[in-house]
FINU-424116 format. One record per atom (N, C-alpha, C): x, y, z. Coordinates in steps of 0.05 Angstrom, whole numbers, plus 5000, padded with zeros to 4 digits. Layout:
# residues N
XYZ;...
//
This chain:
# residues 190
501749765000;500050005000;501850255000;501050454985;502550704983;502650845010;504850965017;505051105043;502951325046;502251465025;500151675028;497451555034;496851325022;494251185027;494251085056;496450965065;496650875092;496251105111;497551335105;497351575123;494451665124;493051665102;490251745102;488451555119;488851295116;487351105133;487951155162;490551185169;491251225197;490051485208;490051695191;488851945200;485851905206;484551745189;481651695194;481251535220;482951335224;482751175249;483251355273;485351515272;486051695294;483751895300;482652005279;480452195282;477952065295;477251825285;474951685296;475351615325;477751525332;478351455359;478251695377;479351925368;479152175384;476252255388;474652225368;471752285370;470452105391;471151855392;470051665412;470851755440;473351825443;474351915469;472852165478;472452355460;470952595467;468052535474;466852355458;463952295463;463652155490;465652015499;465451895526;466252085548;467152325541;467952515561;470652455573;472352305559;474952215569;477252395560;476652595544;478752765534;480052935556;478752955579;479853105602;481652925619;481552665614;483252475630;486152495621;487952455640;490752475633;492152205629;490851995637;492151735637;490251505629;491351325612;489751105603;491350845606;489950635613;491150365614;489550185596;490850055578;489549875559;489949585567;487749435568;487949145573;488849015547;491148885547;492348785522;492648485523;491148345506;491448055505;493347965483;493648135463;495448065441;493848005415;491247975417;489647935393;489348195378;488248185354;487948425337;486248635351;484248555366;482448755378;483948925399;485148795418;486548945439;489149075428;490448945409;492749075397;491949325382;489849315367;488849555353;488149775373;486849705395;486149895415;488650015427;490549855434;493049955446;494550145427;494550075401;495850255382;494350525379;491650505378;490050755377;490450925402;490350795425;490650945450;493451075452;495450935443;498251045444;498451285425;497351255401;497451465381;495951715392;493651665405;492051885417;493752015439;494751855457;496351955480;498752115470;500052025450;502452165439;501652445428;499352465415;498652715403;497352905423;496352805445;494952975465;496553005491;499052905491;500752925515;499452785539;498352555535;497152395556;498952155562;498452025584;499951785591;498351535582;499751345571;498551095563;500350865571;499150655581;500550415590;498750175584;499949965574;498449725569;499149515590;497149335596;497649125616;496848865603;498748675604;498348405594;498148225618;495948085621;495547905644;496147615634;498147495647;498847215641;497647035663;495546895655;494146725674;495646465679;497546405663;498946145665;497345905659;495345935642;493545715635;494745535614;496645635599;498045465579;501045475584;502445265577;505245245582;506745475568;505845565545;507145775530;506246055536;504546095557;503346355561;505346575568;507446505583;509346715590;510946805565;511646625548;513146705524;511246855504;508746785504;506746935488;506547215498;506347245524;506147515536;508547685529;510947565531;513447715524;513447795495;512447615477;512447675449;510547915443;508247915456;506348135453;507648395463;508848385486;510148615498;512348725479;514048555469;516148645451;515048755425;513048635414;511848725389;510749015393;509349055415;508149325419;510149535427;512349445439;514449635447;515549775422;515649635399;516549755374;514849985365;512350005376;510550225369;510250425391;512150415410;512150615432;510150555454;508950315454;507050235475;508550115498;508550265521;509750155545;507849965558;508749745568;506949545579;508349395602;506649265617;507649085638;506148825636;507448615644;506148355645;505648285675;503148215681;502448135708;501947835706;503447685721;503047395722;501347325746;499347165741;497547065763;498746815775;499446835801;500746605814;498846455831;496446555835;494446415851;493746145839;493345935856;492645675844;489845695831;489745565807;487145575793;485245365803;482745415801;480745225810;480444985791;479144785800;478744545784;476444585764;474644765770;472444815751;472145115749;470545205729;470045485724;472645645721;474545535706;477145655703;476945915688;475245935667;475046185652;473846405668;471946335685;470746545703;472946635723;474446455734;476646515752;478646695738;479346635714;481346785698;480347065693;477747095686;476547355681;476647525707;475947405729;475947545755;478847645761;480747465759;483547535765;484547745746;483847725720;484647925701;483648195708;481048215713;479848485719;480948585746;481348415765;482548495790;485248625786;486848505769;489548605763;489448865748;487748875728;487449115711;486449355727;484449305744;483349515760;485449625780;487149445791;489249525810;491249715796;492049645771;493949815757;492650075750;490250075740;488850325733;488550505758;487850385780;487550545805;490150665813;492250505812;494950605819;495850835801;495250815776;496051025756;493951245753;491751225769;489551425766;488751455737;488251215725;487751205696;485051085690;484151145666;481751015655;482650755644;481150545650;481750275639;480250245612;481750195591;480550155564;480549855558;478149755549;477949475541;477049465512;477849255498;477449245469;474849105460;472749135475;470149035465;469449185440;468449035420;467749165394;464849085386;464049155362;461349125353;460348835354;462148645347;461348365347;460848265376;462548365394;462148295423;459448395432;458848635424;456248755432;453948595421;454048525396;451848365383;451648095397;453847975403;453847705416;452547725444;453247935458;452147975485;449148005484;448248175466;445348225464;443947965456;445047825437;443847565427;443647365450;445847335465;445847145487;443847215508;443647465514;441647555534;438847525524;438447565499;435747535487;434947235488;436847055482;436246775483;435746675511;436846815531;436346735559;433846865570;432547025554;430047145563;430447395579;432647535575;433247785590;431147995584;430748165604;428948395601;430248615585;428948845584;429949065568;432649165578;433149165604;435649255615;437949085605;437548815606;439548635596;440148665566;438148745552;438448775523;439949025515;440549195534;442049435529;444849365520;445849135527;448549055519;450749145538;453049155527;455449235542;455549535543;455749655567;455849945568;458550055557;458450285545;460950405535;462650515558;461350575580;462750705602;461450605628;463050535647;462050465674;464250505694;463550485719;465450515740;465450255757;467750165764;467949925781;470249965801;469649945826;471649975848;473350235844;471950455838;473350705836;474850755810;474550575790;475950605765;473850635742;474350825725;472650845701;473650645680;471750485671;472350285650;470950385624;472450415603;471350515578;471850315555;469950315537;470050135513;469750315489;471850465482;471650665460;471250545432;471750285429;471450175402;469049975401;467150005419;464849825420;463149825395;463250045380;461650055355;463349985330;465849915334;467649855311;467449565304;467249495278;467449215270;470349115274;470648865282;473348765287;475148765263;474048755239;475748755215;477249025212;476049245223;477449495222;479949495240;479749365263;482049345281;484149165268;483348955255;485348785241;486648935219;485149105204;486249265183;488249465194;487549595216;489449775229;492149635236;491949395247;494349245253;495949185228;494549115206;495849065181;497249315170;495849545171;496949795162;499649855176;499749805202;502049865218;504049635219;503449425204;505149185204;505549075232;503349055246;503348965274;501548715278;501248555257;499548315261;501148065264;
//
């Protein structure tokens, strides 16, 4: 792809992300923490947040939570950290050392992940950014509809909420995941 075309796409992504930050009222915040799994969704979010932070003189930091659920998880976390470092994204890896339960492992991992992310965001007085996107929103609404949820449940994933004194924001909740993959491809970060 031609550099000028790439620049135009990146400018569009940056502009849209800045608009999302403004619409959520987060433009007044000085610090952001991105939950980074290493997939295209969270990688795209981390890249957008870093680019936004760089242009607005804000602080941005990514957090990779290694649950230790796979033998290769620590090397995967390091690979993600090194890849994003090339784009100026500072990050830390938090390893979960607590013994995992025999059942409901994914629920345990989700709880531990959010506990760790919230602790970092609180310490940094930052907004926690998560990479939920349009497909996640549609899936949530569908699952709740199938379970017979009422109107409140059908509202889906909120774009903004507070948990334990930390603002959690989902600035890309309306974005299709293929746009985040395309962003990673544009930046050669896939």
